[in-house]
Chimera marker file (.cmm) of the C-alpha trace (Angstrom):
<marker_set name="trace">
<marker id="1" x="39.244" y="-0.584" z="-13.944" r="1" g="1" b="0" radius="0.5"/>
<marker id="2" x="36.682" y="-1.727" z="-11.404" r="1" g="1" b="0" radius="0.5"/>
<marker id="3" x="34.471" y="1.359" z="-11.842" r="1" g="1" b="0" radius="0.5"/>
<marker id="4" x="34.388" y="0.787" z="-15.612" r="1" g="1" b="0" radius="0.5"/>
<marker id="5" x="32.980" y="-2.686" z="-15.051" r="1" g="1" b="0" radius="0.5"/>
<marker id="6" x="30.144" y="-1.405" z="-12.893" r="1" g="1" b="0" radius="0.5"/>
<marker id="7" x="29.244" y="1.601" z="-15.035" r="1" g="1" b="0" radius="0.5"/>
<marker id="8" x="27.818" y="-0.696" z="-17.742" r="1" g="1" b="0" radius="0.5"/>
<marker id="9" x="25.748" y="-2.778" z="-15.328" r="1" g="1" b="0" radius="0.5"/>
<marker id="10" x="22.023" y="-2.044" z="-15.691" r="1" g="1" b="0" radius="0.5"/>
<marker id="11" x="20.079" y="-1.576" z="-12.489" r="1" g="1" b="0" radius="0.5"/>
<marker id="12" x="17.477" y="-4.313" z="-12.225" r="1" g="1" b="0" radius="0.5"/>
<marker id="13" x="13.896" y="-3.288" z="-11.630" r="1" g="1" b="0" radius="0.5"/>
<marker id="14" x="12.593" y="-4.570" z="-8.297" r="1" g="1" b="0" radius="0.5"/>
<marker id="15" x="10.510" y="-7.738" z="-8.342" r="1" g="1" b="0" radius="0.5"/>
<marker id="16" x="6.779" y="-7.021" z="-8.254" r="1" g="1" b="0" radius="0.5"/>
<marker id="17" x="4.505" y="-9.145" z="-6.049" r="1" g="1" b="0" radius="0.5"/>
<marker id="18" x="0.912" y="-9.411" z="-7.292" r="1" g="1" b="0" radius="0.5"/>
<marker id="19" x="-1.750" y="-7.983" z="-4.956" r="1" g="1" b="0" radius="0.5"/>
<marker id="20" x="-5.475" y="-7.362" z="-5.109" r="1" g="1" b="0" radius="0.5"/>
<marker id="21" x="-6.815" y="-4.903" z="-2.526" r="1" g="1" b="0" radius="0.5"/>
<marker id="22" x="-7.877" y="-1.333" z="-1.787" r="1" g="1" b="0" radius="0.5"/>
<marker id="23" x="-6.265" y="1.259" z="0.479" r="1" g="1" b="0" radius="0.5"/>
<marker id="24" x="-6.658" y="4.985" z="1.130" r="1" g="1" b="0" radius="0.5"/>
<marker id="25" x="-4.246" y="7.879" z="1.511" r="1" g="1" b="0" radius="0.5"/>
<marker id="26" x="-2.958" y="8.883" z="4.941" r="1" g="1" b="0" radius="0.5"/>
<marker id="27" x="-0.335" y="11.270" z="3.533" r="1" g="1" b="0" radius="0.5"/>
<marker id="28" x="-0.114" y="14.294" z="5.892" r="1" g="1" b="0" radius="0.5"/>
<marker id="29" x="1.088" y="16.496" z="2.999" r="1" g="1" b="0" radius="0.5"/>
<marker id="30" x="-1.729" y="18.947" z="2.221" r="1" g="1" b="0" radius="0.5"/>
<marker id="31" x="-0.588" y="19.000" z="-1.431" r="1" g="1" b="0" radius="0.5"/>
<marker id="32" x="-1.711" y="15.365" z="-1.768" r="1" g="1" b="0" radius="0.5"/>
<marker id="33" x="-0.333" y="11.879" z="-2.276" r="1" g="1" b="0" radius="0.5"/>
<marker id="34" x="2.057" y="11.553" z="-5.227" r="1" g="1" b="0" radius="0.5"/>
<marker id="35" x="1.652" y="8.762" z="-7.737" r="1" g="1" b="0" radius="0.5"/>
<marker id="36" x="4.925" y="8.048" z="-9.520" r="1" g="1" b="0" radius="0.5"/>
<marker id="37" x="5.874" y="6.371" z="-12.793" r="1" g="1" b="0" radius="0.5"/>
<marker id="38" x="7.895" y="3.667" z="-10.996" r="1" g="1" b="0" radius="0.5"/>
<marker id="39" x="8.541" y="2.195" z="-7.529" r="1" g="1" b="0" radius="0.5"/>
<marker id="40" x="10.875" y="4.785" z="-6.020" r="1" g="1" b="0" radius="0.5"/>
<marker id="41" x="11.139" y="8.466" z="-5.174" r="1" g="1" b="0" radius="0.5"/>
<marker id="42" x="13.525" y="8.953" z="-8.108" r="1" g="1" b="0" radius="0.5"/>
<marker id="43" x="10.644" y="8.300" z="-10.542" r="1" g="1" b="0" radius="0.5"/>
<marker id="44" x="8.585" y="11.124" z="-12.025" r="1" g="1" b="0" radius="0.5"/>
<marker id="45" x="5.348" y="12.232" z="-10.312" r="1" g="1" b="0" radius="0.5"/>
<marker id="46" x="2.566" y="11.472" z="-12.825" r="1" g="1" b="0" radius="0.5"/>
<marker id="47" x="-0.424" y="12.420" z="-10.647" r="1" g="1" b="0" radius="0.5"/>
<marker id="48" x="-1.188" y="13.888" z="-7.237" r="1" g="1" b="0" radius="0.5"/>
<marker id="49" x="-4.275" y="12.727" z="-5.355" r="1" g="1" b="0" radius="0.5"/>
<marker id="50" x="-5.603" y="15.560" z="-3.196" r="1" g="1" b="0" radius="0.5"/>
<marker id="51" x="-8.858" y="13.926" z="-2.066" r="1" g="1" b="0" radius="0.5"/>
<marker id="52" x="-8.227" y="12.144" z="1.241" r="1" g="1" b="0" radius="0.5"/>
<marker id="53" x="-11.559" y="10.321" z="0.837" r="1" g="1" b="0" radius="0.5"/>
<marker id="54" x="-10.355" y="8.363" z="-2.199" r="1" g="1" b="0" radius="0.5"/>
<marker id="55" x="-9.717" y="4.636" z="-2.586" r="1" g="1" b="0" radius="0.5"/>
<marker id="56" x="-6.662" y="3.266" z="-4.369" r="1" g="1" b="0" radius="0.5"/>
<marker id="57" x="-6.970" y="-0.037" z="-6.210" r="1" g="1" b="0" radius="0.5"/>
<marker id="58" x="-3.655" y="-1.877" z="-5.674" r="1" g="1" b="0" radius="0.5"/>
<marker id="59" x="-2.392" y="-4.570" z="-8.056" r="1" g="1" b="0" radius="0.5"/>
<marker id="60" x="1.158" y="-5.160" z="-6.842" r="1" g="1" b="0" radius="0.5"/>
<marker id="61" x="4.023" y="-4.209" z="-4.551" r="1" g="1" b="0" radius="0.5"/>
<marker id="62" x="7.771" y="-3.758" z="-4.889" r="1" g="1" b="0" radius="0.5"/>
<marker id="63" x="9.548" y="-3.139" z="-1.606" r="1" g="1" b="0" radius="0.5"/>
<marker id="64" x="7.755" y="-0.253" z="0.149" r="1" g="1" b="0" radius="0.5"/>
<marker id="65" x="5.914" y="0.787" z="-3.016" r="1" g="1" b="0" radius="0.5"/>
<marker id="66" x="2.393" y="-0.183" z="-4.135" r="1" g="1" b="0" radius="0.5"/>
<marker id="67" x="1.319" y="-0.381" z="-7.775" r="1" g="1" b="0" radius="0.5"/>
<marker id="68" x="-1.896" y="1.593" z="-8.309" r="1" g="1" b="0" radius="0.5"/>
<marker id="69" x="-4.338" y="0.802" z="-11.111" r="1" g="1" b="0" radius="0.5"/>
<marker id="70" x="-7.057" y="3.319" z="-10.271" r="1" g="1" b="0" radius="0.5"/>
<marker id="71" x="-7.937" y="5.946" z="-7.681" r="1" g="1" b="0" radius="0.5"/>
<marker id="72" x="-11.625" y="6.740" z="-7.163" r="1" g="1" b="0" radius="0.5"/>
<marker id="73" x="-13.636" y="8.983" z="-4.880" r="1" g="1" b="0" radius="0.5"/>
<marker id="74" x="-16.464" y="7.793" z="-2.648" r="1" g="1" b="0" radius="0.5"/>
<marker id="75" x="-19.004" y="8.840" z="-5.297" r="1" g="1" b="0" radius="0.5"/>
<marker id="76" x="-17.120" y="6.680" z="-7.872" r="1" g="1" b="0" radius="0.5"/>
<marker id="77" x="-15.456" y="9.636" z="-9.614" r="1" g="1" b="0" radius="0.5"/>
<marker id="78" x="-12.112" y="8.555" z="-11.109" r="1" g="1" b="0" radius="0.5"/>
<marker id="79" x="-9.062" y="10.654" z="-10.153" r="1" g="1" b="0" radius="0.5"/>
<marker id="80" x="-6.413" y="8.413" z="-11.728" r="1" g="1" b="0" radius="0.5"/>
<marker id="81" x="-6.484" y="5.448" z="-14.086" r="1" g="1" b="0" radius="0.5"/>
<marker id="82" x="-3.460" y="3.675" z="-15.514" r="1" g="1" b="0" radius="0.5"/>
<marker id="83" x="-0.331" y="2.366" z="-13.818" r="1" g="1" b="0" radius="0.5"/>
<marker id="84" x="1.417" y="4.294" z="-11.099" r="1" g="1" b="0" radius="0.5"/>
<marker id="85" x="3.212" y="3.754" z="-7.801" r="1" g="1" b="0" radius="0.5"/>
<marker id="86" x="2.558" y="5.150" z="-4.328" r="1" g="1" b="0" radius="0.5"/>
<marker id="87" x="4.746" y="4.936" z="-1.215" r="1" g="1" b="0" radius="0.5"/>
<marker id="88" x="3.051" y="2.260" z="0.933" r="1" g="1" b="0" radius="0.5"/>
<marker id="89" x="3.511" y="3.863" z="4.408" r="1" g="1" b="0" radius="0.5"/>
<marker id="90" x="1.490" y="6.869" z="3.150" r="1" g="1" b="0" radius="0.5"/>
<marker id="91" x="-1.523" y="4.614" z="2.610" r="1" g="1" b="0" radius="0.5"/>
<marker id="92" x="-3.799" y="3.050" z="5.185" r="1" g="1" b="0" radius="0.5"/>
<marker id="93" x="-6.632" y="0.698" z="6.070" r="1" g="1" b="0" radius="0.5"/>
<marker id="94" x="-9.036" y="0.158" z="8.982" r="1" g="1" b="0" radius="0.5"/>
<marker id="95" x="-9.442" y="-3.170" z="10.766" r="1" g="1" b="0" radius="0.5"/>
<marker id="96" x="-12.973" y="-4.579" z="10.435" r="1" g="1" b="0" radius="0.5"/>
<marker id="97" x="-12.656" y="-6.438" z="13.763" r="1" g="1" b="0" radius="0.5"/>
<marker id="98" x="-9.884" y="-7.254" z="16.232" r="1" g="1" b="0" radius="0.5"/>
<marker id="99" x="-7.270" y="-9.131" z="14.199" r="1" g="1" b="0" radius="0.5"/>
<marker id="100" x="-4.140" y="-11.105" z="15.041" r="1" g="1" b="0" radius="0.5"/>
<marker id="101" x="-1.182" y="-9.999" z="12.941" r="1" g="1" b="0" radius="0.5"/>
<marker id="102" x="1.007" y="-12.735" z="11.441" r="1" g="1" b="0" radius="0.5"/>
<marker id="103" x="4.762" y="-12.980" z="10.798" r="1" g="1" b="0" radius="0.5"/>
<marker id="104" x="4.178" y="-13.853" z="7.124" r="1" g="1" b="0" radius="0.5"/>
<marker id="105" x="1.196" y="-13.891" z="4.744" r="1" g="1" b="0" radius="0.5"/>
<marker id="106" x="0.060" y="-17.337" z="5.893" r="1" g="1" b="0" radius="0.5"/>
<marker id="107" x="-2.662" y="-18.178" z="8.433" r="1" g="1" b="0" radius="0.5"/>
<marker id="108" x="-0.427" y="-20.701" z="10.247" r="1" g="1" b="0" radius="0.5"/>
<marker id="109" x="2.506" y="-18.294" z="10.732" r="1" g="1" b="0" radius="0.5"/>
<marker id="110" x="3.403" y="-16.950" z="14.185" r="1" g="1" b="0" radius="0.5"/>
<marker id="111" x="1.362" y="-14.143" z="15.721" r="1" g="1" b="0" radius="0.5"/>
<marker id="112" x="3.269" y="-10.828" z="15.963" r="1" g="1" b="0" radius="0.5"/>
<marker id="113" x="0.612" y="-8.612" z="17.561" r="1" g="1" b="0" radius="0.5"/>
<marker id="114" x="-2.991" y="-7.471" z="17.360" r="1" g="1" b="0" radius="0.5"/>
<marker id="115" x="-4.928" y="-4.583" z="15.890" r="1" g="1" b="0" radius="0.5"/>
<marker id="116" x="-8.259" y="-3.647" z="17.513" r="1" g="1" b="0" radius="0.5"/>
<marker id="117" x="-11.554" y="-3.338" z="15.653" r="1" g="1" b="0" radius="0.5"/>
<marker id="118" x="-11.932" y="-0.154" z="13.597" r="1" g="1" b="0" radius="0.5"/>
<marker id="119" x="-8.323" y="0.917" z="14.281" r="1" g="1" b="0" radius="0.5"/>
<marker id="120" x="-6.406" y="2.528" z="11.435" r="1" g="1" b="0" radius="0.5"/>
<marker id="121" x="-2.972" y="1.307" z="10.340" r="1" g="1" b="0" radius="0.5"/>
<marker id="122" x="-0.371" y="2.253" z="7.750" r="1" g="1" b="0" radius="0.5"/>
<marker id="123" x="0.332" y="-0.166" z="4.932" r="1" g="1" b="0" radius="0.5"/>
<marker id="124" x="3.853" y="-1.536" z="4.470" r="1" g="1" b="0" radius="0.5"/>
<marker id="125" x="3.445" y="-4.089" z="1.672" r="1" g="1" b="0" radius="0.5"/>
<marker id="126" x="1.050" y="-6.637" z="0.194" r="1" g="1" b="0" radius="0.5"/>
<marker id="127" x="1.001" y="-10.202" z="-1.123" r="1" g="1" b="0" radius="0.5"/>
<marker id="128" x="-2.142" y="-11.385" z="-2.892" r="1" g="1" b="0" radius="0.5"/>
<marker id="129" x="-4.948" y="-10.189" z="-0.614" r="1" g="1" b="0" radius="0.5"/>
<marker id="130" x="-2.713" y="-10.238" z="2.495" r="1" g="1" b="0" radius="0.5"/>
<marker id="131" x="-1.621" y="-6.851" z="3.771" r="1" g="1" b="0" radius="0.5"/>
<marker id="132" x="1.466" y="-6.035" z="5.834" r="1" g="1" b="0" radius="0.5"/>
<marker id="133" x="0.674" y="-3.174" z="8.210" r="1" g="1" b="0" radius="0.5"/>
<marker id="134" x="2.149" y="-1.100" z="11.012" r="1" g="1" b="0" radius="0.5"/>
<marker id="135" x="-0.160" y="-0.366" z="13.939" r="1" g="1" b="0" radius="0.5"/>
<marker id="136" x="1.571" y="1.568" z="16.727" r="1" g="1" b="0" radius="0.5"/>
<marker id="137" x="4.544" y="-0.679" z="17.638" r="1" g="1" b="0" radius="0.5"/>
<marker id="138" x="2.978" y="-3.829" z="16.117" r="1" g="1" b="0" radius="0.5"/>
<marker id="139" x="3.899" y="-4.868" z="12.595" r="1" g="1" b="0" radius="0.5"/>
<marker id="140" x="2.544" y="-7.887" z="10.765" r="1" g="1" b="0" radius="0.5"/>
<marker id="141" x="0.312" y="-9.355" z="8.095" r="1" g="1" b="0" radius="0.5"/>
<marker id="142" x="-3.491" y="-9.052" z="8.056" r="1" g="1" b="0" radius="0.5"/>
<marker id="143" x="-5.467" y="-11.824" z="6.336" r="1" g="1" b="0" radius="0.5"/>
<marker id="144" x="-7.858" y="-11.208" z="3.431" r="1" g="1" b="0" radius="0.5"/>
<marker id="145" x="-11.230" y="-9.816" z="4.459" r="1" g="1" b="0" radius="0.5"/>
<marker id="146" x="-10.025" y="-8.456" z="7.826" r="1" g="1" b="0" radius="0.5"/>
<marker id="147" x="-9.400" y="-4.869" z="6.695" r="1" g="1" b="0" radius="0.5"/>
<marker id="148" x="-11.269" y="-2.079" z="4.972" r="1" g="1" b="0" radius="0.5"/>
<marker id="149" x="-9.686" y="0.173" z="2.351" r="1" g="1" b="0" radius="0.5"/>
<marker id="150" x="-12.568" y="2.650" z="2.322" r="1" g="1" b="0" radius="0.5"/>
<marker id="151" x="-11.724" y="5.917" z="4.137" r="1" g="1" b="0" radius="0.5"/>
<marker id="152" x="-15.311" y="6.783" z="5.072" r="1" g="1" b="0" radius="0.5"/>
<marker id="153" x="-16.671" y="3.450" z="6.338" r="1" g="1" b="0" radius="0.5"/>
<marker id="154" x="-15.473" y="0.366" z="8.225" r="1" g="1" b="0" radius="0.5"/>
<marker id="155" x="-16.919" y="-1.893" z="5.469" r="1" g="1" b="0" radius="0.5"/>
<marker id="156" x="-19.076" y="-3.688" z="8.060" r="1" g="1" b="0" radius="0.5"/>
<link id1="1" id2="2" r="1" g="1" b="0" radius="0.2"/>
<link id1="2" id2="3" r="1" g="1" b="0" radius="0.2"/>
<link id1="3" id2="4" r="1" g="1" b="0" radius="0.2"/>
<link id1="4" id2="5" r="1" g="1" b="0" radius="0.2"/>
<link id1="5" id2="6" r="1" g="1" b="0" radius="0.2"/>
<link id1="6" id2="7" r="1" g="1" b="0" radius="0.2"/>
<link id1="7" id2="8" r="1" g="1" b="0" radius="0.2"/>
<link id1="8" id2="9" r="1" g="1" b="0" radius="0.2"/>
<link id1="9" id2="10" r="1" g="1" b="0" radius="0.2"/>
<link id1="10" id2="11" r="1" g="1" b="0" radius="0.2"/>
<link id1="11" id2="12" r="1" g="1" b="0" radius="0.2"/>
<link id1="12" id2="13" r="1" g="1" b="0" radius="0.2"/>
<link id1="13" id2="14" r="1" g="1" b="0" radius="0.2"/>
<link id1="14" id2="15" r="1" g="1" b="0" radius="0.2"/>
<link id1="15" id2="16" r="1" g="1" b="0" radius="0.2"/>
<link id1="16" id2="17" r="1" g="1" b="0" radius="0.2"/>
<link id1="17" id2="18" r="1" g="1" b="0" radius="0.2"/>
<link id1="18" id2="19" r="1" g="1" b="0" radius="0.2"/>
<link id1="19" id2="20" r="1" g="1" b="0" radius="0.2"/>
<link id1="20" id2="21" r="1" g="1" b="0" radius="0.2"/>
<link id1="21" id2="22" r="1" g="1" b="0" radius="0.2"/>
<link id1="22" id2="23" r="1" g="1" b="0" radius="0.2"/>
<link id1="23" id2="24" r="1" g="1" b="0" radius="0.2"/>
<link id1="24" id2="25" r="1" g="1" b="0" radius="0.2"/>
<link id1="25" id2="26" r="1" g="1" b="0" radius="0.2"/>
<link id1="26" id2="27" r="1" g="1" b="0" radius="0.2"/>
<link id1="27" id2="28" r="1" g="1" b="0" radius="0.2"/>
<link id1="28" id2="29" r="1" g="1" b="0" radius="0.2"/>
<link id1="29" id2="30" r="1" g="1" b="0" radius="0.2"/>
<link id1="30" id2="31" r="1" g="1" b="0" radius="0.2"/>
<link id1="31" id2="32" r="1" g="1" b="0" radius="0.2"/>
<link id1="32" id2="33" r="1" g="1" b="0" radius="0.2"/>
<link id1="33" id2="34" r="1" g="1" b="0" radius="0.2"/>
<link id1="34" id2="35" r="1" g="1" b="0" radius="0.2"/>
<link id1="35" id2="36" r="1" g="1" b="0" radius="0.2"/>
<link id1="36" id2="37" r="1" g="1" b="0" radius="0.2"/>
<link id1="37" id2="38" r="1" g="1" b="0" radius="0.2"/>
<link id1="38" id2="39" r="1" g="1" b="0" radius="0.2"/>
<link id1="39" id2="40" r="1" g="1" b="0" radius="0.2"/>
<link id1="40" id2="41" r="1" g="1" b="0" radius="0.2"/>
<link id1="41" id2="42" r="1" g="1" b="0" radius="0.2"/>
<link id1="42" id2="43" r="1" g="1" b="0" radius="0.2"/>
<link id1="43" id2="44" r="1" g="1" b="0" radius="0.2"/>
<link id1="44" id2="45" r="1" g="1" b="0" radius="0.2"/>
<link id1="45" id2="46" r="1" g="1" b="0" radius="0.2"/>
<link id1="46" id2="47" r="1" g="1" b="0" radius="0.2"/>
<link id1="47" id2="48" r="1" g="1" b="0" radius="0.2"/>
<link id1="48" id2="49" r="1" g="1" b="0" radius="0.2"/>
<link id1="49" id2="50" r="1" g="1" b="0" radius="0.2"/>
<link id1="50" id2="51" r="1" g="1" b="0" radius="0.2"/>
<link id1="51" id2="52" r="1" g="1" b="0" radius="0.2"/>
<link id1="52" id2="53" r="1" g="1" b="0" radius="0.2"/>
<link id1="53" id2="54" r="1" g="1" b="0" radius="0.2"/>
<link id1="54" id2="55" r="1" g="1" b="0" radius="0.2"/>
<link id1="55" id2="56" r="1" g="1" b="0" radius="0.2"/>
<link id1="56" id2="57" r="1" g="1" b="0" radius="0.2"/>
<link id1="57" id2="58" r="1" g="1" b="0" radius="0.2"/>
<link id1="58" id2="59" r="1" g="1" b="0" radius="0.2"/>
<link id1="59" id2="60" r="1" g="1" b="0" radius="0.2"/>
<link id1="60" id2="61" r="1" g="1" b="0" radius="0.2"/>
<link id1="61" id2="62" r="1" g="1" b="0" radius="0.2"/>
<link id1="62" id2="63" r="1" g="1" b="0" radius="0.2"/>
<link id1="63" id2="64" r="1" g="1" b="0" radius="0.2"/>
<link id1="64" id2="65" r="1" g="1" b="0" radius="0.2"/>
<link id1="65" id2="66" r="1" g="1" b="0" radius="0.2"/>
<link id1="66" id2="67" r="1" g="1" b="0" radius="0.2"/>
<link id1="67" id2="68" r="1" g="1" b="0" radius="0.2"/>
<link id1="68" id2="69" r="1" g="1" b="0" radius="0.2"/>
<link id1="69" id2="70" r="1" g="1" b="0" radius="0.2"/>
<link id1="70" id2="71" r="1" g="1" b="0" radius="0.2"/>
<link id1="71" id2="72" r="1" g="1" b="0" radius="0.2"/>
<link id1="72" id2="73" r="1" g="1" b="0" radius="0.2"/>
<link id1="73" id2="74" r="1" g="1" b="0" radius="0.2"/>
<link id1="74" id2="75" r="1" g="1" b="0" radius="0.2"/>
<link id1="75" id2="76" r="1" g="1" b="0" radius="0.2"/>
<link id1="76" id2="77" r="1" g="1" b="0" radius="0.2"/>
<link id1="77" id2="78" r="1" g="1" b="0" radius="0.2"/>
<link id1="78" id2="79" r="1" g="1" b="0" radius="0.2"/>
<link id1="79" id2="80" r="1" g="1" b="0" radius="0.2"/>
<link id1="80" id2="81" r="1" g="1" b="0" radius="0.2"/>
<link id1="81" id2="82" r="1" g="1" b="0" radius="0.2"/>
<link id1="82" id2="83" r="1" g="1" b="0" radius="0.2"/>
<link id1="83" id2="84" r="1" g="1" b="0" radius="0.2"/>
<link id1="84" id2="85" r="1" g="1" b="0" radius="0.2"/>
<link id1="85" id2="86" r="1" g="1" b="0" radius="0.2"/>
<link id1="86" id2="87" r="1" g="1" b="0" radius="0.2"/>
<link id1="87" id2="88" r="1" g="1" b="0" radius="0.2"/>
<link id1="88" id2="89" r="1" g="1" b="0" radius="0.2"/>
<link id1="89" id2="90" r="1" g="1" b="0" radius="0.2"/>
<link id1="90" id2="91" r="1" g="1" b="0" radius="0.2"/>
<link id1="91" id2="92" r="1" g="1" b="0" radius="0.2"/>
<link id1="92" id2="93" r="1" g="1" b="0" radius="0.2"/>
<link id1="93" id2="94" r="1" g="1" b="0" radius="0.2"/>
<link id1="94" id2="95" r="1" g="1" b="0" radius="0.2"/>
<link id1="95" id2="96" r="1" g="1" b="0" radius="0.2"/>
<link id1="96" id2="97" r="1" g="1" b="0" radius="0.2"/>
<link id1="97" id2="98" r="1" g="1" b="0" radius="0.2"/>
<link id1="98" id2="99" r="1" g="1" b="0" radius="0.2"/>
<link id1="99" id2="100" r="1" g="1" b="0" radius="0.2"/>
<link id1="100" id2="101" r="1" g="1" b="0" radius="0.2"/>
<link id1="101" id2="102" r="1" g="1" b="0" radius="0.2"/>
<link id1="102" id2="103" r="1" g="1" b="0" radius="0.2"/>
<link id1="103" id2="104" r="1" g="1" b="0" radius="0.2"/>
<link id1="104" id2="105" r="1" g="1" b="0" radius="0.2"/>
<link id1="105" id2="106" r="1" g="1" b="0" radius="0.2"/>
<link id1="106" id2="107" r="1" g="1" b="0" radius="0.2"/>
<link id1="107" id2="108" r="1" g="1" b="0" radius="0.2"/>
<link id1="108" id2="109" r="1" g="1" b="0" radius="0.2"/>
<link id1="109" id2="110" r="1" g="1" b="0" radius="0.2"/>
<link id1="110" id2="111" r="1" g="1" b="0" radius="0.2"/>
<link id1="111" id2="112" r="1" g="1" b="0" radius="0.2"/>
<link id1="112" id2="113" r="1" g="1" b="0" radius="0.2"/>
<link id1="113" id2="114" r="1" g="1" b="0" radius="0.2"/>
<link id1="114" id2="115" r="1" g="1" b="0" radius="0.2"/>
<link id1="115" id2="116" r="1" g="1" b="0" radius="0.2"/>
<link id1="116" id2="117" r="1" g="1" b="0" radius="0.2"/>
<link id1="117" id2="118" r="1" g="1" b="0" radius="0.2"/>
<link id1="118" id2="119" r="1" g="1" b="0" radius="0.2"/>
<link id1="119" id2="120" r="1" g="1" b="0" radius="0.2"/>
<link id1="120" id2="121" r="1" g="1" b="0" radius="0.2"/>
<link id1="121" id2="122" r="1" g="1" b="0" radius="0.2"/>
<link id1="122" id2="123" r="1" g="1" b="0" radius="0.2"/>
<link id1="123" id2="124" r="1" g="1" b="0" radius="0.2"/>
<link id1="124" id2="125" r="1" g="1" b="0" radius="0.2"/>
<link id1="125" id2="126" r="1" g="1" b="0" radius="0.2"/>
<link id1="126" id2="127" r="1" g="1" b="0" radius="0.2"/>
<link id1="127" id2="128" r="1" g="1" b="0" radius="0.2"/>
<link id1="128" id2="129" r="1" g="1" b="0" radius="0.2"/>
<link id1="129" id2="130" r="1" g="1" b="0" radius="0.2"/>
<link id1="130" id2="131" r="1" g="1" b="0" radius="0.2"/>
<link id1="131" id2="132" r="1" g="1" b="0" radius="0.2"/>
<link id1="132" id2="133" r="1" g="1" b="0" radius="0.2"/>
<link id1="133" id2="134" r="1" g="1" b="0" radius="0.2"/>
<link id1="134" id2="135" r="1" g="1" b="0" radius="0.2"/>
<link id1="135" id2="136" r="1" g="1" b="0" radius="0.2"/>
<link id1="136" id2="137" r="1" g="1" b="0" radius="0.2"/>
<link id1="137" id2="138" r="1" g="1" b="0" radius="0.2"/>
<link id1="138" id2="139" r="1" g="1" b="0" radius="0.2"/>
<link id1="139" id2="140" r="1" g="1" b="0" radius="0.2"/>
<link id1="140" id2="141" r="1" g="1" b="0" radius="0.2"/>
<link id1="141" id2="142" r="1" g="1" b="0" radius="0.2"/>
<link id1="142" id2="143" r="1" g="1" b="0" radius="0.2"/>
<link id1="143" id2="144" r="1" g="1" b="0" radius="0.2"/>
<link id1="144" id2="145" r="1" g="1" b="0" radius="0.2"/>
<link id1="145" id2="146" r="1" g="1" b="0" radius="0.2"/>
<link id1="146" id2="147" r="1" g="1" b="0" radius="0.2"/>
<link id1="147" id2="148" r="1" g="1" b="0" radius="0.2"/>
<link id1="148" id2="149" r="1" g="1" b="0" radius="0.2"/>
<link id1="149" id2="150" r="1" g="1" b="0" radius="0.2"/>
<link id1="150" id2="151" r="1" g="1" b="0" radius="0.2"/>
<link id1="151" id2="152" r="1" g="1" b="0" radius="0.2"/>
<link id1="152" id2="153" r="1" g="1" b="0" radius="0.2"/>
<link id1="153" id2="154" r="1" g="1" b="0" radius="0.2"/>
<link id1="154" id2="155" r="1" g="1" b="0" radius="0.2"/>
<link id1="155" id2="156" r="1" g="1" b="0" radius="0.2"/>
</marker_set>
């Protein structure tokens, strides 16, 4: 009887947090970084980005997944346009300068670590223009303007 009750329960889609930032692929898979139709590996692959020098325009996050609006190359060629999802830890940024990482996406929150200038980090999540990253053993939030989502420059 219990299983019958749960079989009719719809699985809720994860809540999406709005973001506005750019990241690049750090996926070690030589086949490229998969963009999926929804936030999860169970969703269909709708595009594969093979150019490691491309920038992804991010508009939201759900758990460890980032919502992608567009992927462009350094010469502004468009590789993907629409709505898709990419696994956040397979994307990265570079720190513009040495930055203190925060416990939450607020300037007054506790410091959790530091990332040195021009160091690369993997993305974990985002909130507005704040970015949660993993740099070596340090994990925390980087404030807006402190990171660069361009794979071929430090945005200085």
